[in-house]
BAPALUM-503399 format. One record per atom (N, C-alpha, C, O): x, y, z; residue in one letter. Coordinates in steps of 0.1 Angstrom, whole numbers, padded with zeros to 4 digits, always signed. Atoms other than C-alpha are relative to their C-alpha. Layout:
BEGIN
XYZa...
//
This chain:
BEGIN
+0013-0005+0001x+0071-1107+0202x-0004-0006-0016x+0002-0007-0026x+0009+0007+0016x+0049-1122+0173x+0001+0012-0010x+0002+0024-0006x+0000-0012+0013x+0051-1101+0140x-0016+0004+0002x-0025-0004+0005x+0015-0007+0001x+0018-1076+0137x-0005-0007-0012x+0002-0012-0021x+0008+0001+0019x-0005-1085+0106x-0004+0012-0003x-0011+0017+0005x+0001-0011+0008x-0009-1056+0085x-0008-0004-0012x-0003-0010-0022x+0006-0003+0015x-0036-1053+0060x-0003+0013-0010x-0010+0022-0007x-0007-0012+0007x-0026-1030+0030x-0012+0000-0012x-0009-0009-0020x+0012-0004+0015x-0056-1022+0002x+0007+0010-0009x+0012+0021-0005x-0005-0009+0020x-0045-1008-0037x+0017-0002+0003x+0025+0008+0004x-0017-0001-0001x-0009-1025-0033x+0004-0001-0016x+0016-0003-0016x-0003+0006+0012x-0008-1031-0072x+0013+0011-0005x+0023+0009-0013x-0010-0010+0000x+0012-0998-0072x+0003+0010+0008x-0002+0009+0019x+0000-0014-0011x+0022-0965-0055x+0005-0003+0009x+0015-0011+0010x-0003+0002-0012x+0024-0962-0020x-0007-0014+0004x+0000-0020+0012x+0006+0012-0001x+0002-0991-0018x+0012-0012+0003x+0014-0017+0014x-0010+0010+0005x+0030-1015-0031x+0018+0005+0007x+0026-0002+0012x-0016-0004-0012x+0063-0992-0016x-0003-0005+0016x+0006-0010+0023x-0001+0004-0016x+0048-0999+0021x-0003-0013+0002x-0003-0017+0013x+0002+0019+0000x+0039-1038+0014x+0014-0004+0001x+0019-0010+0011x-0014+0005-0001x+0074-1044+0003x+0009+0005+0015x+0016-0003+0021x-0006-0008-0009x+0088-1019+0031x-0003-0008+0014x+0007-0012+0020x+0002+0007-0008x+0071-1037+0058x+0002-0013+0003x+0004-0018+0015x-0002+0016+0000x+0075-1075+0046x+0019-0002+0000x+0026-0010+0006x-0015-0001-0004x+0112-1067+0044x+0005+0006+0010x+0017+0009+0010x-0004-0007-0011x+0114-1050+0076x+0013-0007+0006x+0011-0019+0007x-0011+0009-0005x+0150-1061+0091x+0000-0005+0010x+0008-0014+0012x+0002+0003-0014x+0136-1066+0127x-0012-0009-0005x-0017-0013+0005x+0012+0010-0003x+0108-1089+0116x-0015+0004+0003x-0023-0005+0005x+0008-0006-0010x+0082-1069+0130x-0015-0002-0008x-0025+0000-0002x+0012-0004+0011x+0055-1071+0103x-0005-0015-0011x+0002-0020-0020x+0002+0012+0018x+0033-1102+0079x-0013+0004-0003x-0024+0004+0002x+0009-0007+0009x+0018-1085+0053x-0010-0004-0008x-0008-0013-0015x+0009+0005+0010x-0012-1088+0035x-0003+0005-0008x-0016+0006-0007x+0000-0009+0011x-0011-1070+0008x-0011-0005-0010x-0011-0017-0014x+0013+0000+0007x-0047-1065-0013x+0000+0006-0011x+0009+0015-0011x+0001-0003+0009x-0056-1057-0046x-0015-0002-0006x-0023-0012-0003x+0013+0008+0008x-0087-1056-0069x+0003-0008-0010x-0003-0018-0010x-0003+0006+0013x-0075-1069-0099x+0013-0008+0004x+0021+0000+0009x-0009+0009-0006x-0049-1100-0089x+0008-0001-0015x+0020-0004-0015x-0013+0000+0013x-0034-1098-0127x+0007+0011-0001x+0015+0012-0010x-0014-0014-0003x-0015-1064-0117x+0008-0006+0009x+0017+0003+0012x-0004+0006-0011x+0000-1085-0091x+0016+0001+0000x+0024+0003+0009x-0015+0003+0002x+0035-1088-0110x+0005+0007+0008x+0009+0002+0019x-0009-0007-0005x+0052-1057-0101x+0002-0002+0017x+0013-0001+0021x-0003+0001-0017x+0046-1062-0060x+0006-0016+0000x+0014-0018+0010x-0006+0013+0002x+0055-1101-0070x+0020+0002-0001x+0029-0001+0007x-0016-0008+0001x+0091-1086-0083x+0005+0010+0011x+0017+0008+0015x-0004-0005-0012x+0094-1062-0055x+0002-0007+0014x+0012-0006+0021x+0001+0010-0009x+0086-1085-0031x+0011-0010+0002x+0016-0013+0013x-0013+0011-0001x+0114-1109-0038x-0001-0013+0006x-0010-0021+0003x+0004+0014-0005x+0121-1137-0014x-0012+0000+0010x-0018-0009+0014x+0013+0001-0014x+0094-1121+0014x-0012-0004-0006x-0020-0007+0002x+0011+0004+0004x+0068-1131-0010x-0006-0016+0008x+0002-0025+0010x+0002+0016-0005x+0052-1163+0006x+0003-0003+0014x-0002-0011+0022x-0006-0001-0019x+0073-1157+0040x-0008+0012+0007x-0016+0010+0016x+0004-0008-0010x+0062-1123+0053x-0011+0007-0008x-0018+0013+0000x+0009-0006+0011x+0040-1110+0025x-0010-0008-0010x-0006-0014-0020x+0009+0010+0011x+0011-1128+0008x-0013+0008-0006x-0021+0014+0001x+0009-0009+0010x-0011-1112-0019x-0014-0005-0002x-0014-0017-0004x+0018+0004-0005x-0054-1115-0017x-0005+0008-0010x+0002+0016-0017x+0006-0009+0009x-0077-1101-0038x-0010+0005+0010x-0016-0001+0019x+0011-0008-0009x-0098-1072-0021x-0002+0010-0010x+0006+0015-0016x+0004-0013+0005x-0121-1045-0037x-0011+0004+0009x-0021-0002+0012x+0003-0004-0011x-0132-1024-0013x-0014+0007-0006x-0018+0016+0001x+0011-0007+0005x-0164-1012-0034x-0010-0012+0000x-0022-0012-0001x+0010+0011-0001x-0174-1046-0031x+0000-0008+0012x+0009-0015+0014x+0000+0006-0011x-0187-1060+0005x+0005-0011-0002x+0017-0012+0001x-0005+0013+0001x-0183-1097-0004x+0011-0006-0004x+0014-0018-0002x-0014-0003+0003x-0151-1089-0017x+0008-0003+0014x+0016-0011+0018x-0006-0005-0015x-0142-1075+0017x-0003-0017+0009x+0006-0025+0010x+0001+0015-0005x-0157-1109+0036x+0006-0006-0006x+0015-0008+0002x-0006+0015+0005x-0142-1136+0016x+0020+0004+0003x+0028-0005+0006x-0010+0001-0004x-0109-1119+0022x+0005+0000+0014x+0016-0002+0019x-0006-0001-0017x-0110-1114+0060x-0004-0011+0006x-0001-0015+0017x-0001+0011-0009x-0125-1145+0065x+0010-0012-0001x+0009-0024+0003x-0013+0006+0003x-0091-1157+0055x+0006-0002+0013x+0010-0014+0016x-0006-0004-0012x-0078-1144+0088x-0002-0004+0013x-0015-0003+0013x+0004+0007-0009x-0081-1158+0118x-0011+0009+0009x-0006+0020+0010x+0007-0008-0012x-0109-1141+0144x-0006+0012-0014x-0012+0021-0008x-0001-0012+0006x-0112-1115+0111x+0005+0012+0007x+0000+0023+0008x-0010-0010-0009x-0083-1098+0133x+0008+0004-0007x+0015-0006-0011x-0016-0006+0004x-0055-1076+0119x+0005+0009+0012x-0003+0015+0020x-0006-0008-0009x-0031-1058+0139x-0001+0017-0003x-0003+0026+0004x+0000-0013+0007x-0030-1028+0114x-0008+0000-0009x-0009-0011-0014x+0010+0000+0014x-0056-1018+0086x+0009+0014-0005x+0012+0024+0002x-0005-0014+0006x-0038-0993+0062x-0008+0001-0012x-0007-0008-0020x+0008-0002+0008x-0064-0981+0039x+0006+0007-0005x+0010+0017+0002x-0003-0008+0011x-0050-0969+0007x-0004+0001-0015x-0001+0010-0023x+0005+0003+0013x-0067-0979-0022x-0013+0013-0003x-0022+0016+0004x+0007-0013+0001x-0081-0946-0040x+0001-0001-0015x+0008-0008-0022x-0002-0001+0018x-0088-0934-0077x+0002+0018+0004x+0003+0023+0016x+0004-0017+0001x-0090-0893-0085x-0005+0002-0010x-0008-0006-0018x+0010-0009+0010x-0107-0872-0106x+0002+0012-0005x-0006+0019+0002x-0001-0019+0003x-0098-0833-0121x-0006+0001-0015x-0008-0007-0024x+0006-0006+0008x-0113-0813-0142x-0011+0010+0003x-0013+0013+0014x+0012-0013-0003x-0142-0783-0146x-0013-0014+0003x-0018-0024-0002x+0015+0009-0004x-0171-0797-0127x-0012-0003-0011x-0019-0013-0011x+0009+0000+0011x-0192-0791-0157x+0003-0015-0010x-0005-0020-0016x+0001+0007+0012x-0180-0816-0179x+0007-0013+0009x+0016-0020+0004x-0004+0013-0005x-0175-0844-0151x-0013-0008+0002x-0022-0002+0008x+0008+0008-0004x-0198-0875-0149x-0006-0001+0012x+0002-0002+0021x+0006+0005-0014x-0223-0882-0121x+0004-0014+0004x+0002-0018+0015x-0002+0015-0004x-0213-0917-0123x+0016-0003+0006x+0020-0010+0015x-0014-0005-0002x-0175-0906-0124x-0001+0004+0015x+0003-0003+0024x+0001-0006-0011x-0184-0883-0095x-0003-0015+0012x+0003-0015+0023x+0007+0006-0013x-0200-0913-0073x+0011-0015-0002x+0012-0024+0006x-0012+0013-0006x-0171-0941-0081x+0013+0007+0007x+0022+0001+0013x-0015-0005-0010x-0145-0919-0066x-0004+0002+0015x+0004+0001+0025x+0004+0002-0015x-0169-0916-0033x+0000-0011+0005x+0003-0013+0017x+0002+0009-0001x-0176-0948-0035x+0014-0007+0004x+0015-0012+0015x-0014+0002-0005x-0138-0959-0035x+0008+0008+0008x+0018+0002+0013x-0012-0005-0007x-0121-0936-0017x-0006+0001+0015x+0001+0000+0025x+0007-0008-0014x-0150-0925+0012x-0009-0019+0005x-0007-0027+0014x+0010+0013-0006x-0176-0957+0014x+0009-0013-0003x+0004-0023+0002x-0011+0010-0002x-0144-0982+0005x+0001-0001+0016x-0006-0008+0023x+0000-0005-0013x-0131-0968+0037x-0009-0006+0007x-0006-0017+0012x+0010+0002-0007x-0161-0972+0055x-0001-0013+0003x+0000-0018+0014x+0003+0021+0001x-0166-1012+0045x+0011-0003+0009x+0010-0009+0020x-0011+0002-0008x-0137-1014+0059x+0002-0003+0014x+0004-0014+0019x-0001-0005-0010x-0136-0999+0090x-0013-0010+0009x-0012-0015+0020x+0014+0005-0009x-0174-1016+0099x+0006-0014-0002x+0001-0022+0005x+0000+0017+0001x-0160-1051+0088x+0014-0003+0010x+0016-0014+0013x-0009+0003-0008x-0127-1047+0110x-0003+0005+0016x+0002-0002+0025x+0005-0005-0011x-0141-1030+0140x+0000-0006+0012x+0007-0005+0022x+0005+0012-0012x-0158-1056+0159x+0010-0008+0005x+0010-0009+0018x-0011+0004-0007x-0126-1075+0162x+0011+0004+0008x+0017-0002+0017x-0008-0008-0009x-0106-1048+0172x-0005+0004+0014x+0002+0004+0024x+0008-0002-0016x-0130-1039+0200x+0003-0010+0009x+0007-0007+0020x+0002+0013-0007x-0131-1076+0209x+0015+0002+0003x+0017+0001+0015x-0015+0004-0006x-0091-1075+0214x+0007+0012+0005x+0019+0013+0005x-0004-0012-0001x-0091-1038+0223x+0013+0003+0002x+0019+0004+0012x-0013-0006+0001x-0062-1029+0207x-0001-0002-0018x-0008-0011-0023x+0002-0005+0017x-0058-1018+0165x+0007+0011-0002x+0012+0019+0006x-0006-0012+0006x-0047-0994+0142x-0002+0003-0013x+0002-0004-0022x+0005-0001+0012x-0063-0979+0115x+0007+0012-0005x+0007+0024-0002x-0008-0014+0010x-0042-0959+0091x-0006+0001-0015x-0006-0007-0024x+0005-0008+0010x-0056-0940+0067x+0009+0007-0011x+0016+0016-0006x-0007-0010+0006x-0039-0927+0036x-0011+0007-0006x-0019+0003-0013x+0013-0009+0008x-0060-0898+0027x+0011+0014-0010x+0016+0013-0022x-0007-0012+0013x-0042-0864+0012x-0001+0014+0008x-0006+0017+0019x-0002-0016-0004x-0035-0827+0019x-0011+0005-0005x-0015+0016-0002x+0012-0009+0004x-0066-0822-0001x-0009-0005+0007x-0021-0004+0002x+0014+0002-0008x-0088-0835+0027x+0005+0011+0012x+0003+0008+0024x-0003-0013-0007x-0075-0800+0045x-0006+0009-0006x-0014+0017-0002x+0000-0015+0009x-0074-0776+0018x-0003-0006-0019x+0004-0011-0027x+0005+0002+0011x-0095-0780-0012x+0010+0011-0011x+0017+0021-0008x-0010-0003+0014x-0077-0772-0048x-0007+0004-0013x-0014-0005-0018x+0008+0002+0011x-0092-0757-0079x-0001-0014-0012x+0007-0022-0016x+0001+0016+0012x-0104-0786-0105x+0003-0011+0008x+0002-0020+0000x+0002+0010-0008x-0100-0811-0079x-0012-0002+0010x-0012-0010+0020x+0016+0001-0012x-0139-0806-0061x-0002-0012+0003x-0005-0015+0015x+0009+0015-0007x-0148-0843-0059x+0007-0008+0005x+0001-0017+0012x-0010+0006-0009x-0113-0858-0048x-0001+0006+0008x-0003-0001+0019x-0006-0008-0011x-0108-0829-0027x-0018-0006+0012x-0019-0008+0025x+0019+0004-0009x-0151-0839-0013x+0004-0015+0005x+0002-0018+0017x-0002+0016-0007x-0140-0877-0009x+0009+0003+0011x+0007-0002+0022x-0005+0001-0012x-0113-0867+0012x-0001+0009+0011x+0010+0010+0018x+0004-0009-0004x-0128-0843+0030x-0009-0007+0010x-0009-0005+0022x+0010+0007-0006x-0156-0867+0040x+0009-0013+0011x+0005-0019+0022x-0008+0013-0008x-0125-0895+0051x+0004+0006+0012x+0005-0001+0022x-0006-0008-0009x-0112-0869+0074x-0010+0006+0010x-0008+0007+0022x+0010-0001-0012x-0147-0859+0090x-0001-0016+0004x-0001-0018+0016x+0004+0012-0004x-0154-0899+0091x+0013-0004+0014x+0011-0008+0026x-0012+0003-0010x-0119-0902+0109x+0001+0007+0011x+0005+0000+0021x+0000-0009-0010x-0122-0874+0132x-0010-0003+0009x-0008-0002+0021x+0014+0004-0008x-0160-0886+0143x+0005-0014+0007x+0000-0016+0019x-0001+0014-0002x-0147-0923+0147x+0012+0001+0011x+0012-0008+0019x-0012-0002-0008x-0114-0913+0166x-0004-0003+0018x+0001-0013+0024x+0006+0002-0013x-0134-0907+0203x-0003-0016+0005x-0001-0021+0015x+0008+0012-0004x-0150-0939+0203x+0011-0012-0001x+0011-0022+0006x-0009+0013+0002x-0120-0961+0190x+0012+0002+0009x+0019-0008+0012x-0009-0003-0014x-0096-0945+0219x-0009-0005+0012x-0005-0004+0023x+0008+0003-0014x-0125-0958+0244x+0006-0018-0002x+0006-0025+0008x-0002+0011+0004x-0112-0993+0227x+0013-0006+0001x+0017-0018+0002x-0015+0003+0004x-0076-0988+0224x+0002-0001-0012x+0011-0008-0013x-0003-0002+0013x-0075-0984+0189x+0003+0013-0002x-0002+0023+0004x-0005-0012+0007x-0057-0957+0170x-0001+0002-0011x+0003-0006-0020x+0003-0004+0017x-0066-0939+0140x+0013+0008-0002x+0021+0013+0007x-0012-0011+0003x-0040-0918+0120x-0004+0000-0015x-0007-0008-0024x+0002-0007+0018x-0045-0899+0088x+0013+0004-0002x+0020+0011+0005x-0011-0002+0003x-0015-0900+0069x-0004+0007-0014x-0011+0002-0023x+0003-0010+0010x-0015-0868+0044x+0009+0006-0008x+0014+0017-0005x-0014-0003+0007x+0009-0866+0017x-0006+0010-0012x-0017+0009-0016x+0003-0009+0013x+0009-0837-0012x+0002-0012-0010x+0002-0024-0010x-0004+0005+0016x+0017-0844-0048x+0010-0015+0002x+0019-0015+0009x-0010+0014+0000x+0034-0883-0052x+0002-0002-0015x-0009-0001-0022x-0004+0003+0009x+0052-0891-0082x-0007-0016+0000x-0002-0022+0010x+0003+0015+0001x+0033-0930-0090x-0009+0000-0009x-0014+0010-0012x+0005+0003+0008x+0014-0947-0113x-0015+0007+0002x-0020+0013-0008x+0013-0008-0003x-0020-0932-0097x+0000+0013-0010x-0009+0015-0019x+0001-0012+0007x-0010-0897-0110x+0005-0002-0018x+0000+0002-0029x+0000+0003+0018x+0003-0909-0142x-0016-0005-0007x-0021-0001-0017x+0013+0003+0009x-0030-0925-0152x-0009+0009-0001x-0018+0010-0009x+0013-0013-0004x-0048-0893-0136x+0002+0007-0012x-0007+0008-0021x-0004-0009+0014x-0030-0871-0161x+0001-0001-0010x-0002+0009-0017x+0004+0005+0009x-0029-0890-0189x-0012+0000-0005x-0014+0002-0017x+0015-0001+0004x-0067-0891-0189x-0004+0014+0000x-0010+0018-0010x-0001-0013+0003x-0067-0854-0183x+0003+0005-0017x-0003+0014-0024x-0009-0005+0013x-0046-0852-0218x-0015-0001-0011x-0017+0006-0021x+0010+0002+0013x-0080-0865-0236x-0010+0008+0005x-0017+0012-0005x+0011-0010-0005x-0106-0842-0213x-0001+0011-0013x+0007+0019-0016x+0003-0012+0010x-0124-0820-0243x-0005+0011+0009x-0004+0022+0003x+0007-0014-0004x-0143-0795-0217x-0014-0005-0004x-0021+0003+0002x+0016-0002+0003x-0179-0805-0229x-0007+0006+0011x-0004+0004+0023x+0011-0005-0011x-0204-0788-0210x+0006+0011+0003x-0003+0020+0005x-0004-0010-0009x-0179-0762-0197x+0000+0014-0010x-0001+0012-0023x+0001-0007+0006x-0179-0729-0207x+0015+0008-0006x+0024+0008+0002x-0016-0001+0004x-0147-0714-0228x+0011+0005+0008x+0022+0001+0005x-0005-0008-0010x-0134-0693-0200x+0006-0010+0009x+0018-0010+0012x-0004+0006-0005x-0133-0718-0180x+0009-0012-0002x+0018-0015+0007x-0009+0011+0007x-0116-0749-0201x+0012+0008-0002x+0022+0003+0002x-0015-0010+0000x-0091-0717-0210x+0009+0001+0017x+0021+0001+0019x-0007+0003-0016x-0084-0717-0170x+0007-0016+0001x+0019-0018+0004x-0008+0014-0008x-0080-0756-0164x+0011-0003-0011x+0018-0012-0006x-0008+0004+0013x-0057-0761-0200x+0013+0010+0004x+0024+0007+0007x-0015-0011+0003x-0035-0729-0199x+0005+0005+0016x+0016+0009+0019x-0007-0001-0011x-0034-0724-0164x+0000-0011+0015x+0009-0011+0023x-0004+0009-0010x-0040-0750-0140x+0007-0012-0005x+0016-0017+0002x-0009+0013+0002x-0027-0780-0157x+0015+0005-0001x+0023-0003+0004x-0017-0005+0002x+0009-0762-0164x+0004+0000+0012x+0012-0008+0015x-0001+0001-0016x+0007-0752-0124x+0003-0011+0004x+0013-0013+0010x+0002+0011-0004x-0001-0784-0118x+0014-0011-0003x+0023-0015+0005x-0016+0004+0002x+0029-0800-0134x+0010+0004+0002x+0020-0003+0001x-0012-0008-0007x+0052-0773-0122x+0000-0005+0015x+0010-0004+0021x+0002+0002-0016x+0041-0783-0086x+0001-0016+0004x+0003-0019+0016x-0003+0017+0002x+0044-0824-0094x+0016+0004+0003x+0022+0003+0013x-0015+0003+0002x+0079-0818-0106x+0012+0007+0008x+0024+0004+0007x-0005-0005-0011x+0089-0797-0076x+0001-0002+0014x+0011-0002+0022x+0003+0005-0010x+0073-0806-0050x-0005-0014+0007x-0007-0016+0019x+0003+0016+0000x+0065-0845-0052x+0007-0010+0007x+0019-0009+0006x-0005+0006-0012x+0074-0870-0027x-0001-0018-0013x-0009-0020-0022x+0003+0013+0005x+0081-0910-0040x-0010-0010+0010x-0012-0011+0023x+0006+0011-0012x+0061-0936-0027x+0007-0007+0011x+0002-0011+0021x-0006+0006-0011x+0088-0949-0008x+0000+0009+0010x-0002+0004+0021x-0003-0007-0008x+0094-0919+0010x-0018-0002+0013x-0019-0005+0025x+0011+0002-0008x+0055-0918+0021x+0004-0013+0008x+0008-0013+0019x-0002+0013-0007x+0059-0955+0030x+0008+0003+0010x+0002+0000+0020x-0010-0002-0009x+0089-0944+0051x-0010+0010+0015x-0010+0006+0027x+0008-0006-0011x+0064-0919+0073x-0009-0004+0001x-0017+0002+0008x+0013+0008-0005x+0036-0946+0071x+0005-0009+0012x-0002-0013+0021x-0010+0013-0009x+0062-0971+0089x+0008+0007+0014x+0012+0001+0024x-0001-0010-0015x+0070-0944+0116x-0007+0005+0004x-0004+0011+0014x+0013-0001-0006x+0035-0936+0122x-0005-0016+0007x-0014-0019+0016x+0006+0016-0003x+0029-0975+0126x+0008-0004+0014x+0003-0011+0023x-0009+0006-0006x+0060-0980+0148x+0001+0013+0017x+0009+0013+0026x+0001-0019-0007x+0051-0942+0170x-0008-0015+0014x-0016-0025+0013x+0007+0003-0017x+0041-0954+0209x-0011+0006+0000x-0021+0000+0000x+0015-0007+0001x+0015-0930+0207x-0002+0003-0016x+0006+0012-0021x+0003-0006+0013x+0002-0926+0170x-0005+0011-0002x-0017+0014+0000x+0012-0016+0002x-0007-0890+0161x-0014-0006-0007x-0018-0017-0012x+0012+0004+0014x-0039-0890+0144x-0001+0009-0009x-0010+0009-0018x-0003-0008+0015x-0028-0864+0119x+0013-0003-0003x+0019-0004+0007x-0013+0001+0001x+0007-0869+0100x+0000+0005-0018x-0004-0002-0027x-0001-0007+0011x+0015-0845+0071x+0016-0003-0007x+0026+0004-0004x-0014+0009+0007x+0045-0865+0048x+0010+0014-0006x+0022+0013-0007x-0006-0010+0009x+0054-0831+0030x+0001+0017+0008x-0009+0025+0007x+0004-0011-0005x+0064-0800+0050x-0001+0013-0009x+0001+0024-0003x-0001-0009+0011x+0062-0779+0018x-0010+0007+0000x-0011+0019-0004x+0013-0007-0001x+0024-0776+0027x-0002+0004+0011x-0013+0007+0013x+0005-0008-0011x+0027-0763+0061x-0004+0015+0003x-0010+0020+0012x+0004-0016-0001x+0026-0726+0054x-0015-0001-0006x-0024+0004-0001x+0020+0001+0007x-0009-0734+0032x-0006-0005+0009x-0018-0002+0008x+0012+0005-0014x-0025-0751+0065x+0001+0008+0008x-0009+0011+0014x+0002-0010-0008x-0013-0724+0086x-0006+0011-0002x-0013+0015+0007x+0011-0010+0005x-0029-0696+0067x-0012-0006-0001x-0021+0002-0001x+0014-0001-0002x-0059-0714+0068x-0006+0002+0011x-0016+0008+0014x+0005-0003-0013x-0059-0719+0103x+0001+0013+0004x-0005+0014+0015x-0002-0013-0006x-0050-0683+0110x-0014+0004-0002x-0019+0008+0008x+0013-0008+0003x-0084-0671+0095x-0009-0011-0005x-0011-0015-0016x+0013+0009+0001x-0112-0693+0101x-0010+0004-0010x-0017-0005-0015x+0011-0003+0011x-0133-0673+0078x+0004-0004-0014x-0004-0003-0023x-0004+0005+0012x-0114-0687+0050x+0000+0013-0009x-0002+0008-0020x-0002-0008+0008x-0110-0653+0031x+0012+0000+0002x+0013+0010-0005x-0015-0005-0001x-0072-0651+0037x+0005-0011-0008x+0014-0007-0015x-0003+0013+0009x-0067-0685+0019x-0003-0002-0010x+0004-0009-0018x+0005-0005+0011x-0087-0677-0006x+0004+0007-0010x+0006+0004-0021x-0006-0007+0006x-0073-0647-0015x+0013-0003-0007x+0018-0002-0018x-0018+0006+0007x-0037-0662-0015x-0004-0007-0012x-0002-0002-0022x+0000+0003+0014x-0047-0686-0040x-0005+0002-0010x-0008-0007-0018x+0013-0008+0008x-0068-0663-0059x+0014+0005-0009x+0017+0002-0020x-0013-0003+0006x-0033-0645-0064x+0008-0005-0006x+0009-0002-0018x-0004+0012+0007x-0013-0671-0072x-0001-0004-0011x+0008-0007-0019x+0003+0008+0010x-0033-0685-0094x-0002+0010-0018x+0000+0008-0030x+0005-0008+0013x-0046-0657-0116x+0007+0015+0000x+0003+0022-0009x-0007-0010-0003x-0022-0626-0104x+0017+0000-0004x+0025+0008-0010x-0012+0001+0000x+0009-0641-0102x+0007-0013-0001x+0015-0018+0007x+0000+0013+0010x+0011-0673-0124x+0020-0002-0002x+0029-0010+0001x-0014-0001+0000x+0045-0663-0133x+0011-0005+0011x+0019-0014+0010x-0005+0001-0011x+0058-0661-0102x+0003-0012+0010x+0011-0018+0017x+0003+0020-0008x+0047-0693-0087x+0008-0010-0009x+0014-0019-0004x-0006+0010+0008x+0061-0711-0115x+0017-0001-0004x+0023-0010-0010x-0014-0005-0003x+0094-0694-0110x+0007-0008+0010x+0016-0017+0009x-0002+0008-0012x+0093-0705-0075x+0002-0014-0001x+0013-0019+0000x+0000+0015+0000x+0086-0738-0078x+0009-0006-0010x+0012-0017-0007x-0013+0002+0004x+0113-0740-0103x+0012+0003+0005x+0022+0001-0002x-0009-0003-0007x+0137-0729-0079x-0001-0008+0012x+0006-0006+0021x+0000+0010-0014x+0129-0754-0054x+0002-0011-0004x+0007-0020+0003x-0006+0010+0007x+0131-0781-0081x+0013-0003-0001x+0020-0014+0001x-0018-0003+0001x+0167-0768-0086x+0008-0004+0014x+0018-0009+0017x-0007+0004-0018x+0173-0770-0048x+0002-0013+0004x+0012-0018+0009x+0004+0014-0005x+0157-0803-0042x+0012-0013-0009x+0017-0023-0005x-0010+0006+0008x+0181-0815-0072x+0014+0001+0003x+0023-0007+0001x-0017+0002-0010x+0211-0802-0052x+0002-0005+0008x+0013-0010+0010x+0004+0007-0018x+0200-0816-0020x+0005-0017-0004x+0013-0024+0001x-0001+0015+0003x+0197-0851-0038x+0014+0000-0004x+0020-0011+0000x-0017+0006+0005x+0237-0848-0055x+0003-0002+0013x+0007-0013+0016x-0011-0007-0014x+0249-0833-0020x-0001-0017+0008x+0009-0023+0011x-0001+0014-0007x+0235-0868-0001x+0004-0008-0007x+0015-0012-0003x-0011+0010+0010x+0246-0891-0030x+0014+0003+0000x+0021-0007-0001x-0014-0001+0001x+0279-0875-0029x+0003-0008+0016x+0005-0020+0017x+0004+0008-0011x+0278-0881+0009x+0003-0016+0003x+0013-0022+0008x+0004+0015-0002x+0266-0917+0009x+0015-0007-0008x+0020-0017-0002x-0008+0003+0005x+0294-0923-0014x+0015+0002+0007x+0023-0006+0006x-0010+0000-0009x+0321-0910+0009x+0000-0003+0012x+0006+0002+0021x+0003+0003-0019x+0307-0927+0040x-0003+0012+0009x+0002+0014+0020x-0002-0013-0009x+0297-0893+0053x-0017+0000+0003x-0022+0008+0011x+0014-0001-0001x+0261-0899+0052x-0009-0001+0015x-0008-0011+0022x+0004-0001-0010x+0242-0889+0082x-0007-0012+0007x-0014-0018-0001x+0008+0013-0005x+0226-0918+0103x-0007+0004+0014x-0003+0014+0019x+0009-0002-0014x+0202-0917+0136x-0007+0013-0010x-0005+0024-0007x+0012-0011+0005x+0178-0896+0112x-0012-0003+0007x-0017-0014+0008x+0012+0002-0008x+0148-0887+0132x-0014-0006-0008x-0026-0007-0004x+0014+0012+0004x+0126-0908+0108x+0006-0010-0009x+0003-0015-0020x-0006+0015+0002x+0151-0936+0105x-0011-0011+0005x-0018-0009+0015x+0010+0005-0007x+0129-0964+0107x+0001-0007+0015x-0008-0008+0023x-0005+0005-0011x+0147-0979+0135x-0002+0005+0014x-0004+0001+0025x+0007-0013-0013x+0138-0950+0157x-0013-0001+0004x-0023+0002-0003x+0013+0006-0005x+0111-0962+0178x-0008+0011+0006x-0019+0009+0008x+0007-0014-0007x+0103-0926+0193x-0011+0007-0009x-0009+0010-0021x+0009-0007+0012x+0071-0909+0180x+0002+0011-0009x+0012+0018-0008x-0005-0010+0013x+0071-0886+0150x-0004+0016+0009x-0011+0017+0020x+0003-0016-0005x+0070-0846+0156x-0015+0001+0000x-0018+0012-0004x+0015-0008+0001x+0029-0844+0159x-0002-0003+0012x+0006-0010+0019x+0005+0000-0008x+0008-0841+0184x-0005-0013+0004x-0015-0015-0003x+0003+0012-0002x+0000-0877+0200x-0020+0000+0002x-0027+0010+0004x+0014+0004-0005x-0036-0896+0206x+0001+0002+0015x+0010+0000+0022x+0002-0001-0017x-0049-0888+0240x+0004-0013+0005x+0003-0015+0017x
//
C-alpha cells in the first residue's frame, strides 16, 4: 500500500514537530509527511529531529494559515491539491484579564486558531470530496469543551473550532471523510513557554486592582502548579494522534489526558452549568491551598511512576502490547464516527 500523504501545520516546535517526526519515522513506512510552518527560518529543530527522514518521508514547506495565498502556493505543489490526512495544529495562545488585552491580539488569536483552520479545510475539502476519502484531524484543546478563567479569548477560539467541526462532520461523512478533534490538556512545549514568558510582562493596564491581584496571586501560581503536575509532552500527544489516524473508525473527539475526565463529566452532569461553575469557584477562591497540595501529590505520583517504568525497562520487564502502542491497529477507546 502506498504511503498516505499527511499535511501538518505549525511544525516549527511542540506537537507539530513531534507528530511530523513520529509519522515520518514510522517503522512501517505508512506516511509521507509535508510539514509546514509560517517562518522557514525556524526549520532547524525539525530538520535536526527528522534526521535521515528529511527529504525522504518528510518535506518542509512554508504555509501561513492566515494567508490564503500562502495556502494556495503550498497546496499547488500537491498532485490535485489532495492530501489523505490534514492535521491542523497551528495555533497561538492569549491569557490575561480581559480588560488588559488588545482587540488586535484577540483578532490574531481568532484568525490563527479558527479562521486559519477554516481556510485550510475550505481549500482541501473539494479534493477530498472528489476522492471520497480523507481525514481532517484538528488539534483542539480541552478548553474547547470547558472555559478556564483568564483564558477567555483562547477558549472562545477553541469553542469556535469545536462548533465548526461538529457542524462539518455530517456533511463530511457523506463523502467518506473523517473528522477528529484531538483535545489535549496542558502540554509542555515552546508554545506554553512563550505564552507564560509574555505573561510575566503583563502589567494589567485597564484592569482593576482586585482582578489584577486574582490574576497574579491566584491564577498564575495555580496554573504553573497545574502544568507541573498534569502536563503532557508533545511526544505523548503525537502518539495519541497517531493512534487516531490509524484507527479503522476514527473517533470524532479524543481527549489525550484522562486527568480531565472528571471535569468534563461534571459539566455533562449538569446542563445548567451551575455545578461546574460552583466547583471551579470553590477550587479557586476557597480551597486554593488544597488544590495546590493535590497537584503536588499528583506530580510526585507521576514522578514515581516514571521512575518505575524506567527501572522496568532497564530490567527488560517493560509492558508490551499497550493499547496505545502505535503498532496496534484497533480503534482508540472512544465512540467511533458513524
